[in-house]
N, C-alpha and C positions, 0 to 999 in steps of 0.2 A: 279397674284396669281396664275394663272394657271401653269405659268412655276415653278415656287416653288413646286406646287403640282406634278406637271409632274415629277420634279427633285427626289422629295422623293420616287414616284412609281418605277423610273427608278432604284433607288438603290436596290429595291429588286430584280432585272434581273442580278444583277453584278455576275459573277459566285465566285469572291472574297468573298462575303457578304454570300455566303450560309452555310459557317461553320467557329466557332471560334475556335483560337487554338493558339498554341505558334509557333514562327518560329524560329527555329533552325539553319537555314541558315545562317552564320555569314557574308556572302558576301551580304545578301540580307537586313538585318539589318543598321541601319544609323551609317555609319562610322564618320561620324564628332562626331556626339555624343559620341561615343566609344574614339576618339583621343582626346576629349576635356577632358572628365572625366579622362583618361590616363594623361593626361598632367598636369591638376590639382593634380593629386596624386602624382605626381612625383615632381613637383616644391613646393609642402606643404611637402608633405611624406620625402623627402631629408632631410632637416632638422632635423627633426624627428630621422629618422634612423640613421643619422650620428651621432647624440647627443647619442642615443642607444647604437652604435658600440664605439664610444669614451667611455663612461660609461665602458662597457664590458672589451675594452682593459684597462682601468685603474685598473679594479678590478683584470683581470688576471696579471697584473704586479705589484702589489701589493701581490696577491698570491705568486708568482714566488719569491718575494723579501723576505715575510714571509719565504718561503718555504729555500729558502738559509740561511737565519739567524738561522732557526731551524736546518738545515744540518750542520751549523757552530758549533752550540752549542753541538749536537750531536756527532761532532769528538771530540770536548774538551772532553766531557764525556768519550767518548771511549779511549782518551788518560789517562785520569786520571784514568780509571778502567784497564789499563793495567799496570800502574804504581803500583797500588794496587796489581795486581796481580803478578807483579814481585817482590813486597817488601813480598806478604804472600809466596810466592814459596821460597824467601831466608828466611825466619823464619822458614819455613817448612824442609829445608836442615839443617838449626840450629838445630832444634829440632831432626833430624835425626842423627847428628854427636853428639849431646849430649846424645842421647839414648832414648830409651823408660822410663826410670825412671822418666824422668819429667811428662809425659804424666801421667805415672799410679798415681804419686803422685797428679796431677790435678785431676784426675778421680776420687779419693778417696777423696777428698776435695769437689768436686761436690758432691759425693753421701752423704758424711757428712752432707752439708748445706740443699740437697735437703731432706733429710729424716729429718733434724731439721723443715726445713718449713712444710713438712709434718706432723710432731707432732704437730707444732704451730696449722696447721687449723684444725687439728684433735681436739684438745684443743676448740679452738675457733667455731667450728661445735657443740660440747658436751656442749658447755656454752651458745650458741643459743638454743639449744633444750630444755636445762634446762630453759630458759628465757621463751620460748614459752610455754612450757607445764606448769609453774607457771602462766604465763598471762592467759593461757586458764582456769587452776583451779580457779583463782580468778574472770574470766568472770561468769565459772559456778557458783561459791560462790555468787556472784553478784545476778545473775537471781534467784537463788533457796532463796536469803533472799528476793528479789524484789515478789516473788510470794509469799512465806510466810507471807509478810507482806501485801499482798493485800488479802491473805487469812485470816489472822486475823482481817482486817479490815472490809473484809464482814461480818465474823462472829459476829463481834462487833455491827456492824450496823443494824444487822437483829436482835440481841440479846435486843439490848437496846431499851429500850422505853424513852418517856421523861421524866419521873419523877427517872430512873436510871442512865440517860445520866447526869442530873442536879447533882444527888448525886455523881458520880464519879469524875465529875469536882470540885465541893467542894472538896472531899477529896483530890484530887491531888494539889489544891490551898494551901489547909491545910498544905500540906508536904512540899511544895516549901516555905512557911511562916516560917515552923518549920526549915527547912536547912538554911534559911536565917537568923533566929535568932543562928542557930550554928555557923554559918561562920562569925556572928560579933563577 
């Protein structure tokens, strides 16, 4: 037991046990542990890394293939546009050959059709305005009628007592009975 106690006491006298800190000297750290860790990372990470690189390669190839297809489509569209341009240029030459009279005629036709369209739009606008005005007037009339009816009901309810109310109902029933006899 004395040897064990002496060994713990002697630990206190070691110069390396006086301070605690990180050892930043790579050569003084355990090179075997580092080589094992690096070996495991390389062994297992190689497959994952190669899969990632293969996936990236496939995506790049697909992107290149799609770009080539789009380029081909763009070239076709460019050729079509050039053909249309040539056709339009030939038509423009024909217009120049035939003179400006056709252009003036088309211009007048366009002006006439546009003025007719504007006239129709103006008529539609005026009809819509009249419709909206009539709608607003009807709404105001309905609101005024509702307010007048509520006012009349309020006045009647405040002025009528039970006896007058019963007499009014009896008189109205009598009028309905008379009207029913007349219609039969």
